[in-house]
C-alpha positions in Angstrom: -2.5 -1.2 10.9 -1.9 2.4 9.8 -4.3 3.2 7.0 -2.9 5.6 4.5 -5.7 5.6 1.8 -8.9 4.1 0.8 -10.7 4.1 -2.5 -13.5 1.9 -4.1 -13.6 -0.1 -0.9 -9.8 -0.9 -1.1 -8.0 -0.2 2.1 -4.3 0.8 1.7 -2.0 0.5 4.8 1.6 0.3 5.7 3.2 -1.3 8.7 6.4 -0.2 10.4 7.1 -3.3 12.5 7.6 -6.0 9.9 11.2 -6.8 10.6 11.3 -9.7 8.1 10.2 -7.5 5.1 13.0 -5.7 3.4 11.4 -4.7 0.1 9.5 -1.4 0.3 5.8 -2.3 0.1 2.3 -1.6 1.3 -0.8 -3.7 2.0 -4.0 -3.6 0.0 -7.2 -5.3 1.3 -10.7 -5.5 -0.2 -13.3 -8.0 1.1 -11.6 -11.3 1.7 -8.6 -10.5 -0.5 -5.4 -9.1 0.8 -1.9 -8.5 -0.8 1.5 -7.1 -0.1 2.2 -4.7 -3.0 5.6 -3.3 -4.1 5.7 0.5 -4.4 5.4 0.2 -8.2 2.0 -1.5 -7.7 3.0 -5.1 -8.4 1.6 -7.7 -6.1 4.4 -9.5 -4.3 2.3 -11.8 -2.0 -1.3 -12.6 -1.5 -3.9 -11.8 -4.1 -6.4 -9.2 -5.3 -9.1 -9.4 -7.9 -8.0 -8.3 -11.4 -10.0 -5.1 -11.0 -8.5 -4.3 -7.6 -5.0 -5.1 -8.7 -5.4 -2.8 -11.7 -6.8 0.0 -9.5 -4.1 -0.4 -6.8 -1.3 -0.4 -9.5 -2.8 2.8 -11.0 -2.9 4.5 -7.6 0.6 3.4 -6.7 2.1 4.8 -9.9 0.4 8.1 -9.3 1.8 8.3 -5.7 5.4 7.0 -6.0 6.9 9.9 -4.0 4.3 9.8 -1.2 4.7 6.0 -0.9 8.5 6.3 -0.7 8.2 9.0 1.9 5.8 6.9 4.0 8.1 3.9 3.7 10.9 6.0 5.2 8.6 7.2 7.9 7.4 3.7 8.6 10.9 2.3 8.9 11.7 5.1 11.4 8.5 4.2 13.4 7.1 7.7 12.7 3.5 8.5 12.0 2.5 8.0 8.3 0.9 10.6 6.1 -2.4 10.1 4.3 -2.3 9.8 0.5 -5.1 11.0 -1.7 -7.4 8.2 -2.9 -7.9 7.3 -6.5 -10.8 9.3 -7.9 
């Protein structure tokens, strides 16, 4: 899984070989929780703690352009770019 960021123990990744997924999204994992997250930061599948969901949404809103760029790279099966973590 191509990791694009990590902050406060939350790993953010994006796959490029998920043929069934059409909506642009990324994956967030922390501990035993994992979720698919739309580029606007809303959880579309899975679950995160309230704290993690809030942090992931905040991060996603700060990095909309980079997430969109990585989505396009992912769909073209090209290497993804790292995105600054939430500080």
